[in-house]
C-alpha positions, 0 to 999 in steps of 0.5 A: 333356398332349400340347399342354403338352409341345409348348409346352415343346418350342417354348419351348426352341427358337429357332423356337418362340420366334419363333413365340410372338412373332409370335402376340403381335404378331397379338393386339396389332395390332387394339388399336393400330389402333383407338386411332389411328383413334379419335384421328384422328376426334376431331381432325378433328371439332374442326377442323370445329367450329371452322371452322363457328363462325367462319363463323357469327360472320361471317355472323350480324351480328344477334348483335353488339348482343346481345353488346355489351349483355351485355358492358355488363351484365357491366362494370356488375356488375364495377364494383359488385363492385369498389365492394363490395370497396373498402368491405370493404377499408376496413372491414378496414383499420379493423379492422387499425388497431384491432388494431394499437392493441390490440397496442400497448396490450398491448405497453406493458402488457407493458413496464410489467409487465417494468419492474415485475418488474425493479424488484421483482427489483432490490428483492429482490436489494437486500434479499437483499444487505442481509440478507447484509450483516446476517448478515456484520455479525452474524457479525463482531460475534459473533466480535469479542472482547467487551472489558470496561470499562476500569478506571482504574489505581491511584494510586501514593499514593492514600491521601495524595492524598485527604488532601493537595492536594500529595504529600509530597516523595520521600525520597533513597532514593525519588528514586534508586530511582524506577520507573514503578510507584512514581514515576509516576501512571498515573491521569492516563494511562489506557488509552482516553484520549489522551496529553496533555502540558503544556509549561511556557513557558521565558519564564515562568521567572525562571532565567537561561537561553539562551532562544533554544534553549529557545524553539526546543525549546518551539516544537517541543513545542507543535507536537506533536499531544498538546501541551495547555494546562491549568489543572488537573493533568489532563495526562498529563505535564508538560515542563520545558525546561532550557537552559544556565544562566548565573548560577542556583545549584542552590538557585534551580533547585530552588526554580524546579522546586518552584514549578512550577504542577503540581509538586504537591510531588514532581514526579510525571509531570514530565519535565525535558529538560536540555540544560544538562549533567548537572552542573546538577542536582547537589544539586538535588531533582528529586523523582519527575520523569523526567530526560532528559539526556546525562550521569548520574553519582554525584550524578544516577544513571541509573534504568533504564526511568525516565530517558532518555539524550538526545544533546547539542545539539552533536551535532544538525544545524542545517540541511539534511535528514538525507540531505544531512548524511550520507555514502554507504553504499558502498563497504563497505570504506573507506580506513581500517579503523578510526580515532580522533582525539582529544586527552586532557586531564584536570584530575586526574592519573593517571586515564589510567594507571588506564584499561583503554585507555591512550595507549600501547595506542592507539599500539600499535594504530596500528602493527598495520596501515597502514589503522588511523588513530590521531591522538592530538595535535590542536587541540581543538574550541573549543566543548569546549576545557575538557572533560576526558577525550578531547577532540574535535579540529578542527571538525565538518567535519574530523572528518567527513572522517576518518569518511567514510574509515573503515569503523569508528570507535573510541568509548571513554572513560576508566573514571573519566570523569564526563562522557560528552558528548564520547563521545556526540558521537563516537558520533553523528557516526560513525553520521551518516557511516557509520563503524560505531561500535566501542564499548569501554566498560563504563559508556557510556550511549547515547541511548535505550538502554532501547529502541534495540538499539544492538548492531545498529548498533554493535560493542559490546565490553568494555574487556578485549576491546580487544586482540582488536578488530583481529582481530574487525573483520577477521572481519566480512563485507561483508554485515554491514558494510553491514547494520550501517551501514544500521541506524545510518543509520536510527537516526540519521535517525529519532531523533538527527539534529535537535532535532525528532527528539530531542524526538519520540523522547523523547515516544515513549519515554514513550508506549511505557513507558506502553503508550499508542498513539503519534501516529497517521498521518493520512489525507488528505481531499480534496473529492469532485467526483463520487460514484456510485452511484445508490441504486437500483443493487445494490452489492457488499457492501463490507468494510473492513480493520480499523485500529489493532487492534494498538495495545496489542501494538505498544507492548508485545510488538513495541515494540522491533521497531517502534523498531529497524525502519524507519520507526521508532516516531514514528508509529502506522500504522493497519495493517501488512503485517507481521503474524503469519500464522495457522496453516492449522488456525486456520479449523477449530479455533475460532481464526479465522472469516473465512478462506475455505479452498478447498473448505471446507478440502478443496481443489479445482481451478477450481470450488472455487477460484473460490468462495473466496478461500483463503489463510491471511489473513482475507477482504478486498477491495481498492480501486482508485486511478486517477490521471487527467488530462484524459482523460475518455473514456479514464477512462470506458472504463477504469471500464467495464471494471471492472464486476462485478470480484470482491473490489473494494471501491470505485474512487477516482479522483484527478482531477488535471485542472484543471477539474471533470468534464463535467456530461454525462459518463456514469459507468458502473455497475460494481457498487461506489461510484466516488469522484472526488477533487480534490487540492490540486494536480496531482502524481503524488505524489497517487497514493500519498496515504493517502486517507481514502476507501481503507478496505482494506489492499490498494490496486490502483494503476492508470493510466487507460489500463491494460487488464487482464482481470478474471482478471489482476487477481484473480490479482494480488490473490491473489498479493499476499495471500501477499506483503503487504509487497511490490509485486505487479504486471504491467509489469516494469522494472530498473535497469542499470549504465552501463558507459560513464559509471558510475551507474545507468540505467532500462531497460524492455527485455525482460530475464530479471531485473527490479527494479521493477514499475510502479505503473501496474498494481500492488498495494501495502499502504496502509501504504506510502502513509503511509510515502511521504507522512510518512517518506520524505525530502521531496526525493524527492517534490519531484523527482517534482513537478519532473519530473512523473515517477518516482513509481513508481520512488520507491515501488519504492525505498521498498518495497525499502528497507523489506523488502530484497526485490524486487517480484513480477511476475505474468503474462506482460505486459511493457507496456501499450498504449492505442490510444485514448489521445491522448497519454502520457508515454512519447511525450516524448523526455525521459521516459527521461532524467528517469528515469535522473536520478531513479534516481541522485538517489534513490540519493544520498538513500537513501545506497545502491541499495535495489533488488534483482533477481529472476529469476522471475515468478508464474503460477497453480499449474495453469498449463500442467498437464494435468488430468482432463477433469472438472476445470477450472483455477484460471485459464484463461489464467494 
């Protein structure tokens, strides 16, 4: 205890700490000294041994030979080892080569297996696609209406037809009260059979006629697709042409008609086209034949929905296109508010005094305003100098000058007039030159009055309203004036402008009354110089758009609409962009089976949107028509960018190049067929030909240097489906007024409004390719060929003229650039000058500027809209 206490005391003092440190050093020092001494002794022993070894070698020469011999033995042993190692390496190298050969064989086997697996996978995919096609076809067939067997119509005189080779002559009462149901044999024109017409040759008649005109009419009728020559009464209708008779009497004419080869006693199903004047058929038994002539009266009463009123030959243009023989539609208000030029002549005194409109009434009208032009004394037209009632003054040219300066033209005739030829000529000339007809009469029969809605192209007033006419005309707005004038121009051009249009209209009226389809617009066929794809490739399912599925409704329910809407009823088109839209509930209430609602009707955002086409129209696809000229590599790149594009039916390449495609050209596999067609000539109009290879309503017209993303194309397609009657595309342009020189300019600068969408990247309905090719004035297509330019402007003019709507621009693209293209039309300095000239020429042909401006473009619904993170947008960049 005493020692421990002493230790703690020493530890707590400085002296004690020093003492403890000293004791520790004394204890450690022996160990350190021993370590260093031991190490030094070892080192000295090593050096000693080394010294003695070297001394031994130097001194011992006898050991040298012994060591050399050992070295030789060692070298020999090493040589043997080296040789053995070489042999082993050779064996290992041989084994390595063998292993490499085995690896290569196994690799080839693996490649074969992979290839076979890919082939089998491809076959499975093809079989699955075929199965889907069969399922879709079965679905379409099961949902198609099952039409019953078409039964033949009843014979109007079935009992008599079994007993007699010819029908008995119709009584006077039967003749004057003819209707289609009582005087026309529908058995010769059943549904499901082509409409046919047998035309009697005027040369075979013994009547004394002015054969030059009748032969011209005969040639026109014979050129029509339904004209046939028959040896038995199997045709639907039989056409008789009557021209101005020179010496024939009514009895001779009646004998001629009754002796016609297929008259069959009563003349049923015969159409007598009479250009000789209505009086020619006075006291002539025409049986149950349909009369098509200008004048009807007490001796030949007009039978509504049976006979037809056709314009006189004197009103028809003999040369030039209709647009060349008409007047501009603007300005809306012309020099004269209303005009009338005529000279009254009557062989019977007192008739004018009984008329609702007398000479005094006309003179009084001329005093009401300075812009009313009334001329009642003039030199009559020599061709009609002997006519009664209000005679035509001067020549056609002089009358045209007055009408071109008139906003309205007064059309009337005496209440007791027997011949309305002069009145019809006045009416047609007014339409021709843009003077809106003001028809004041209770007994005028206008051309094709049963089917044409003349109240849309003329002001129709009763005779008692003549004193109010001036007030009524002053109240008509400029918008209405231009709309009525435009409608009159269309009706004149389509049905009344030439002998061909009159005869085509006459036959079309018959087809409409019989509910038979009209003349179908033909597709254009060109030989294919290349067809893809390889039969082993997997193709997307192709869905074609239905055609001619509204034949019956077009000639019944919508007959008047077709006749009174551009482009008219002379052609039957396979489909139309203007169809009734189904209600949204049709897909759910057993009314439509091929509509794909978004999310099956529940809606949705990006994912649901991408899975269905949506909209209120049936599911469909589009065809890409690509025009190319001597740019093969650019074309192949453009086709390659289309690979895998959704809703694409096929690609039709219009090969405008003079030579065939290069045989070593590698055509890409894009998942749909590629058809390369060789047209007859290099023309930009080939872009809008109604090609038979186009089997969808939707057509995407593309240049070969256009670069569009898939989402842009799909968005444009979806927008077009909701505006099928319009052009929907990407690059926008507009027409601008030339402030310095007047007229129109083509402008491609950035602007806040546009009036055109270039068809180098635009969706259109195939319907417009038919109208462009067969209806639009040929002068426009000729101008396109002359300049090798402006076909896109022409299509924009046409669609705006038909719809009176502007195009729709989609996405923000304003122009396209092609860095790899060797040359483009835009590099030509004259390109824009030609387009300026095109616009002004097209305005002259149409008679007005049809383009309309718009200030908006279409973007996706959720574009720039914040949405929840779990949702995706319809289009990411649109």
